[in-house]
N, C-alpha and C positions, 0 to 999 in steps of 0.2 A: 525327171520331174514332168508329169503330165500337165499341160496347160490348155486353156481354152481361149478361143477368140473373144474379145470383148465386143459387146454390141456397138453399133455405130455411134460415134460421139455426137451427143446432142447438147450443146451449151445451154447452161441454165439461163433462163430469161430473167432479166432484171427490170421490172416494170417501173416506169416513172410514177412518182406519187399521184399525179393527176390521172393516170390511166389504170390504177389498180382495179382488178376485178378478183373477187373472192370465190373460191371453189367451194360451193355449198354442199352439194350431194356427196362428194367423195372426200371432203375435207372437214368443213365446219360441222356437218351433221354427225358423222361417226365420232368425232372428237367430243362433241357435246353429249352424245348418248353414253359415252363412257363415264362422264361425270354424273349423269343421271343414274347410271347403273349402281354407283356407289350408294345411292339413296335406298337401294333395296334392302340395306341393313335395317331400315326402319320396320320393314315387314319381317325379315328373318330373325331380328335380334342380333346382339353383338356378344359373342363369346370371348373369353379371355384368350383361348387358343387362336381365334381368328385375328385378334389384335397382335398377339405375339408373332404370328406368321406374317402379318402385314409389316410390322416393324422390321423383322429379320429380312424380308424380301426387299424392303426399301434400301437398307444398307448394302445388301448383297448386289442388288441390280444397279445402285449408284456406282458401286465398284466396277460392274460391267461397263458402265458408261465411261468412267474415268480411266481405268486401266485398259479397257478394250477399245471402244469407239475412239477415244481421244488420244491417249498416250501411246497406244500401239498402232492402230490402223490409220489414224490421221497424221501422226508425227514420227512413228517408227523410232521411239526413244529407247527401245530395247529389242532384243531378238528372241524368238521362241520357235518351237516346232509347229508344223502344220496342224497336228491334232490339238495342241493347246490353243493355237490361234483360232481354230474352229470353235472350240468350246468358249473362248472369250467372246467371239462374235455371236454365238447362240445366246449366251448370257446377256450380252448387251441388247440383243434384239428382243428379249423378253420384256423390255421396257416399252415396246411398240413405238420406237422412234425410227421406223423404217429400216431399210437395209444398211449393212455395215459399209458398203461401198458408196451408197448415197450419202450417208452421214460424213464419211471421210472427204468426199469430193466437196461438199458444201463447207466443211470446216476449213479445208485448205484454201477455198476461195475467200472465206472470212479473213484469214490472215493476209492474204494477198491484197484485199481491198479494205482492210479494217478501218471502220469509221469514215468511209467515203460513201458517196451516193450508191455505189455498186455493192456495198455490204448489206445484204438483205436483212440482217438483224442488228443493225447499229442503232442504239437508243439515241445517239448524238444526232444522227441523220433522220431517223423515223419515229422517234418517240417510244414511250414505254410499251404500249399495247402492241404496236406493230413489231417491235423487237422481241417481245416476250413470246407471242404466239401468232400474230397476224401474218408474219412472213411465211408460215407454214402453208398458208392457203392462197398465196399470191405469187405464182410463178416459180415455186421451189420444187415442183415435182420431178423435174428432169435431172439427170445425172450427167455431168460433164466427164466423160470417160477418159479424156486426155489427162485429167488431173490424177487419175488413180490407175494408171497402167500397171503399176507395181502390184496392185491388189487384183486386177482383172485377169491376171494370168492364172489364177487358182480357181479351178472349176467349182470347188466346194463353196468358195465365198461368193462366186457369181450365182450359183444356185440359191444359196441362203439369202442373198440380196434380192433375188427375183421373188422368192416365196417368203417375204419378210414377216408375214403373219404366222408362219408355222410355230416359231418359238413361243410367242405369247399364247397362242391357242393351246399348245401342249402344256404350258405352265398353268393356265387357267383351268384346264380340264383336271390336271393333277390335284390342284389346290381344292377345286370343288368336290372331287371324289373323296379326298382325304378329310376335309373339314366342313363339308356341307355348304349350304347356301350362305351362311355367315362367313365362312372361309372365302367363298367366291367374291362376295360383295366387299368385304373388308380386307381380307388377306390379299386378294388380287386387284380388284378395281380401285379401291381407295389407295392402296400402295402404289399402283401404276400412276395414278393421278399425281401423287406426291413426287414420284421420280420425274414426271414430266416437268412440273413446276420448279423442282429443285434444279434440274438441268437448265431450264429456260431462264432462271434468275441470273445465271452467269451471262447470258446474252443481254438481258434487260437492265441489270443492275451493276455488273462488274466493270462497266465503262463509265459509270456516272457516280458511284458511291464507293468511297474508300480513299486510300492514300497512294500517291504515285512516287515510287522510289526512283525508277529509271525514266529518262526521257525517251519515249517511244513515239512512233509516228501517229499513234492513236491515243485514245483517252483511257486506256486500260488502267485498272486500279487493283490494289491489294485490299482484301476485305476479310477479316478473320471470321465474321459470322457466316459469310457465304462459303468460306473454306470448311467450316463445321458442317454445314448442310450437304456439302458435296465431296467430302473426304479429301479436301485439299485443293480443289479447283479454284477456290477463291483467291489464291495468290496469283491473280491474273496478270498483274503488271510484270511480275517476275517472268511468267510464262511468255508473254508477248515480247519481252526483251531477249529471252533465250529459249526458244521453243524446242530446241533439241534435247533439253533435259527432261528426264523422267521424274525429276524432283522439282515440284513447283514451289514448295516451301523451302527456300534456300538456306534457312538458318534453323537452329534447333527449336527456337521459340515459334517458328511458323509451322504449326502442326499440319502434317501431310500424310494421313493414314494410307492413301493409295501407294505412296512411295514406300512406306513401311511394308506393305503387303508384297510389293515387287521385290524388296530386299529379301524377304523370307522365301519367296519363290526362286530367287537367284541362288540362295544358299542350298536349296535342294535340287538345283539344276533344271528347273522348269523354264526359266528365262535366263538370258546371259547378255553380256555387253550392255548393261544398263547404263545409260548416259547420265552424267551428273554435271552440275555447273562447275566450270573450271575455277581454279584458285583466284585467278586474276579478276574474274567477274565477282566473286564473293568479296574480295578486297574492295573492288569498286563500289559494291552495294553498301558496305560498312562506311566507306568514306563519304558517300552521298548522304547516308543517315546522319553521320556526325555533322556534316555541313548544315543539313536542314535543322537539326537540333540546335546548333549554335545560332542559326539565323532566327529561330523562334525565340530563343533565350534573349538575344539582342533586341528583338522587337518588343518582347515583354518588358524588358528593362526600360526601353525608350518610352513605352506607354505609361510606365509607372513614375517617370520623372514629373515633378510638379511643373505646370505650365507657368512660364514667367513672361510678363509683358514688359513694355517700356516703363522705366521708373519715373514717377512724377517729378517735375522740375521744382526745386524749392523757390519760393517767391522771396525776392529781396526785401529786407526790412525797410 
C-alpha cells in the first residue's frame, strides 16, 4: 500500500473567549456570499427541477456527512475499500465543510474535550451562535495531524483534503450545466446552505435540547427532530456513550437512516465489520429508560396527591 508523509502537525488553537478574533476575508465573507448566492433564484426563477435536485442533493450529501465524515473517517465504525472511502470523502466534501482529514481531526477533538472550554463548538461553554457557526472562523483552520495519522497515510485523502474545494466546484458546475441558473442557485447553493445548518444544529442544539438516556461526561442529548434532519445523527447521547457503533439509533423506534444505508452496503459487500452496540449496552439503556419512566410516574402521582395541612383543633365546649 502506497502511503504519503503527513504535513507537520499543527495543533488547533483554542482561543479564550476574551481573545477571540474572527477571520473575515477567508471565513465569514465567503460563507456569507454563499448565502447571498442562493438569492440569485429571485432573478433566475425557481423551477420544479431545481427544487427536486436541491432536495435530493440535501439528503444525499447529508448521507455523505453522516456515513462519511462522521461514522467512517472520524470514528471508523465500519471498514471499506480505498475506492469506496475516496468516493465517500468526495461526496462529503461536496457539502463544502472543508477536507475530510480536517473534519475528522476536529471531531475527534470534540469528543476528547466535549463540553469543556477546549471544545470549540460546545453550546454549554460558548452559546448558540459560537457553537453553531462562530467556531468556524475563530482558530479552527488548522489540522492537528497527530489525531488523524490513520487517515494521513493515504495520499488520495491527503490530496482531497488539501484541495477541498474541488468536489463542490465539480458538483456546482455539473448542476449548473444540467439545470441552468435556477439549478445552480437552488439545487446547489440553497441545498448546500441547508446541509451546513443541518450539520451545525448537531453542534449547537444536540447538547442542550433533548433527553439524556446515558450519563456521559458531557450534556449530549437524544433528539428525534434533529435525527430526522440529519439521517440519524440526532441520537447524540447514544453516540457519545458508545461512539464505536455505526448505529446511532440503538432501538427500532430510534430511526437511523444512515445505519440502514450502511446495512444495505454491507449486504452487497461495499462495507464490512459494521460495528453495532453490544447487547449489554442495549439492556442497560432499556433499564435506564424504565427507571426514568417509573420516576416520572411516581413524581406525577406525588404531585396529584391533595395537599393536606394540620387539622384544626376542636374547641372545648
